[in-house]
C-alpha positions in Angstrom: 0.0 0.0 0.0 1.2 3.5 -0.8 0.0 6.3 1.5 0.3 10.0 0.9 0.6 11.9 4.1 -0.8 15.4 4.4 -0.7 17.8 7.3 0.2 21.3 8.5 1.4 21.6 12.1 1.6 19.0 14.9 1.1 20.2 18.5 3.6 19.0 21.1 0.9 16.9 22.8 0.2 15.0 19.5 3.8 14.4 18.5 4.3 11.1 20.4 1.3 9.6 18.7 2.4 10.7 15.3 6.0 9.4 15.9 4.6 6.0 17.0 2.4 5.9 13.9 5.3 6.7 11.7 7.5 3.9 13.2 4.6 1.4 12.8 4.1 2.3 9.2 7.8 2.1 8.5 8.0 -1.3 10.2 5.1 -2.6 8.1 7.0 -1.6 4.9 4.4 0.9 3.8 5.4 3.1 0.9 5.0 6.7 2.0 5.1 10.1 0.3 4.8 13.3 2.3 3.4 16.8 1.6 6.6 18.8 1.3 5.9 21.6 3.9 4.6 19.0 6.4 7.7 16.8 5.7 9.9 19.7 6.8 7.8 20.4 9.8 8.2 16.8 11.0 11.9 16.9 10.4 12.2 20.1 12.4 9.9 19.2 15.3 9.5 15.4 15.7 12.0 12.8 16.9 12.0 10.8 13.7 14.3 10.6 10.6 12.3 10.9 7.4 13.8 10.2 4.0 10.8 9.8 1.8 9.7 11.4 -1.5 7.5 14.5 -1.3 4.8 16.2 -3.3 3.8 19.9 -3.4 0.7 20.0 -5.7 -2.4 18.2 -6.7 -0.7 17.1 -10.0 2.3 15.6 -8.1 0.0 13.8 -5.6 -2.1 12.3 -8.4 1.0 11.3 -10.3 2.3 9.4 -7.2 -0.6 6.9 -7.7 -1.1 6.7 -3.9 -3.8 4.3 -2.6 -4.8 6.4 0.4 -4.2 9.9 1.8 -3.6 10.2 5.5 -4.7 13.6 6.7 -3.2 14.6 10.1 -4.7 17.6 11.7 -8.3 18.7 12.1 -11.3 19.2 9.9 -9.7 22.2 8.2 -6.8 20.0 7.2 -9.2 17.5 5.5 -10.9 20.3 3.6 -7.4 21.4 2.3 -6.5 17.8 1.6 -9.7 17.5 -0.6 -8.4 20.3 -2.8 -5.3 18.2 -3.5 -7.1 14.9 -4.0 -9.8 16.4 -6.2 -11.2 13.8 -8.7 -8.3 11.3 -8.3 -10.4 8.8 -6.4 -7.8 8.7 -3.6 -9.8 8.3 -0.3 -8.9 10.2 2.8 -8.4 8.9 6.4 -8.6 11.8 8.8 -6.6 11.7 12.1 -7.5 14.4 14.6 -4.7 16.2 16.3 -6.7 19.4 16.6 -9.7 20.4 18.7 -13.1 18.8 17.9 -12.2 16.8 14.9 -15.7 15.8 13.6 -14.6 15.0 10.0 -11.2 14.0 11.1 -12.7 11.5 13.4 -9.9 9.1 14.3 -8.6 10.2 17.7 -4.9 10.5 18.1 -5.0 7.8 20.8 -6.6 5.4 18.3 -4.5 6.2 15.3 -2.4 3.1 15.3 -5.5 0.9 15.7 -7.1 2.6 12.7 -3.9 2.4 10.6 -3.6 -1.4 11.3 -7.3 -1.8 10.2 -6.5 0.1 7.1 -3.5 -2.1 6.2 -5.6 -5.2 6.8 -8.3 -3.9 4.4 -10.8 -3.6 7.3 -12.4 -0.3 6.2 -15.1 1.2 4.1 -15.1 4.3 1.9 -17.9 6.9 2.2 -18.2 8.8 -1.0 -19.2 12.4 -0.2 -20.9 14.9 -2.6 -19.4 18.3 -3.3 -20.8 21.6 -4.3 -19.2 23.4 -7.3 -19.5 27.2 -7.7 -19.2 29.5 -10.7 -20.0 33.2 -11.2 -21.5 35.4 -13.9 -18.1 37.2 -14.1 -15.1 35.1 -14.8 -12.0 34.6 -12.6 -13.6 35.7 -9.3 -13.4 32.3 -7.8 -10.3 30.4 -9.0 -9.7 26.7 -9.1 -10.4 24.7 -6.9 -14.0 25.9 -7.2 -15.6 23.2 -5.1 -16.5 22.7 -1.4 -16.8 19.6 0.7 -18.6 21.4 3.5 -20.4 24.4 2.3 -20.5 27.6 0.2 -21.8 30.7 1.9 -22.5 34.3 0.9 -22.3 37.0 3.6 -22.1 40.7 4.1 -18.8 42.6 3.8 -17.8 46.0 5.3 -21.2 46.6 6.8 -23.3 45.7 9.8 -26.5 45.9 7.7 -28.3 42.9 6.5 -28.0 41.7 2.9 -30.7 40.3 0.7 -30.0 37.1 -1.0 -32.4 36.4 -3.9 -32.5 32.6 -4.5 -33.6 30.4 -7.3 -33.6 26.6 -7.6 -33.8 25.1 -11.1 -34.6 28.7 -12.3 -37.7 28.8 -10.1 -37.8 31.7 -7.6 -37.5 30.3 -4.0 -37.1 33.3 -1.6 -35.4 36.5 -0.9 -33.5 36.1 2.4 -33.0 39.2 4.5 -30.2 38.0 6.7 -26.5 38.3 7.4 -25.9 35.7 4.7 -26.9 32.3 3.3 -25.3 28.9 3.6 -25.6 26.0 1.1 -24.2 22.9 2.8 -23.6 19.3 1.8 -24.5 16.5 4.2 -20.8 16.6 5.2 -21.1 20.3 6.0 -24.5 19.9 7.7 -22.7 19.4 11.1 -20.7 22.6 10.7 -21.6 26.2 10.0 -25.1 25.2 8.9 -25.8 23.4 12.2 -24.7 26.4 14.2 -27.3 28.4 12.3 -30.1 26.0 13.1 -29.8 23.7 10.1 -30.5 19.9 10.3 -28.0 17.1 10.6 -28.0 15.1 7.3 -26.6 11.6 7.2 -23.4 11.3 5.0 -24.3 9.7 1.7 -27.7 11.4 1.5 -28.4 13.0 -1.9 -29.3 16.5 -0.5 -28.2 20.0 0.0 -29.5 22.3 2.8 -30.1 26.0 2.3 -29.6 27.7 5.7 -30.0 31.4 6.4 -27.6 33.2 8.7 -29.5 35.2 11.3 -32.5 35.9 9.1 -34.8 38.8 10.1 -37.9 36.7 9.6 -39.4 34.1 11.9 -41.0 32.3 9.0 -37.7 31.5 7.2 -36.2 28.1 8.1 -33.5 25.8 6.6 -34.7 24.1 3.5 -33.5 20.7 2.2 -33.4 20.2 -1.5 -32.3 17.3 -3.8 -28.6 17.8 -4.7 -29.3 17.5 -8.5 -31.1 20.9 -8.3 -29.1 23.9 -9.5 -29.1 27.1 -7.3 -28.7 30.7 -8.4 -28.0 33.6 -6.0 -28.2 37.3 -6.5 -27.1 39.5 -3.6 -28.3 43.0 -2.7 -26.2 45.0 -0.3 -25.7 48.6 0.8 -22.0 48.2 0.1 -20.4 47.4 -3.3 -19.3 44.0 -2.4 -20.2 40.8 -0.5 -18.2 37.7 0.5 -18.4 34.2 -0.9 -16.7 31.5 1.1 -15.8 28.1 -0.4 -15.1 26.0 2.6 -12.3 28.0 4.2 -11.4 30.0 1.1 -12.9 33.5 1.0 -13.5 35.7 -2.1 -14.9 39.3 -2.4 -17.5 39.6 -5.1 -19.0 42.8 -6.7 -22.7 43.2 -5.9 -23.8 42.7 -9.5 -22.2 39.2 -9.7 -24.5 36.2 -9.6 -23.5 32.9 -8.0 -24.3 29.6 -9.6 -24.1 26.4 -7.5 -24.5 22.7 -8.4 -23.4 19.3 -7.4 -19.8 18.6 -8.5 -19.3 15.9 -11.1 -17.0 13.9 -8.7 -17.0 12.9 -5.0 -14.4 12.7 -2.3 -14.0 9.4 -0.5 -13.4 9.3 3.3 -12.3 6.2 5.0 -14.1 4.6 8.0 -12.4 1.9 10.0 -13.7 -0.2 12.8 -12.9 2.6 15.3 -15.3 5.1 13.8 -18.9 5.5 12.8 -21.2 8.5 12.3 -23.6 7.9 15.2 -20.8 7.5 17.7 -19.1 10.6 16.4 -22.3 12.5 16.8 -22.7 11.4 20.4 -19.0 11.8 21.4 -18.1 15.0 19.6 -21.4 16.9 19.5 -23.0 15.3 22.6 -26.0 14.6 20.3 -28.9 13.0 22.2 -27.3 13.6 25.6 -29.9 12.7 28.2 -29.4 11.7 31.8 -32.0 9.0 31.4 -30.1 7.1 28.7 
């Protein structure tokens, strides 16, 4: 098996677990390739000697013909990893060395157990839908123009509400008077959308959810739509510009620009081993269903 390793920074508390993982993979004879900046970080800060090839771009990663990507960090690290994996079909196993780690749901204490299950083939791949975005004016949102979690439009340089006129399949839906609007995938339904009152959607569901951010209307609620629907947004604002966020990547758009959203034509695979499952992650990370009677 060939594993591409991706990460950013490793905290001092997490380093012993990553060092142990590295030595285990090396002992198993696993072929490794490291993201170049992360490779240098490990050399500088961890008690390991690394002499493996590196990659610095999506093109180099895909050319490596890796079987799996091991993402070491938090949920943001996985979102960045997805921009490298793209449509290559390389599935991602997320190891949490950050804070909550909902998407990167392998705890650092269980990383060796998960890695051993991976090497034995005891895992499944959950293929997750993405949202792609384009605009009426070119070159505003550069490649990669897709999101694993969500795409959101929000106000810029003002405390006043914006109005987001929304169409689905060219049929008018609503004009949201709010701080912004989120369009989330099932993967992203447990993130920003959830904090704004959106529902939790099971991974693998063929839906998107449209969730307003602080709407000034009690009758407006999150709205779940089939993910083959196309969405068009037109923003009215007192300022000349508004913000569009594509996962963690933020772009300023002129007020006359229209936003077009649709399901991407490929999916990102995430790996689940015997140490993870979605219901237990909900309970353990979000305290979902917490009840003293249970």
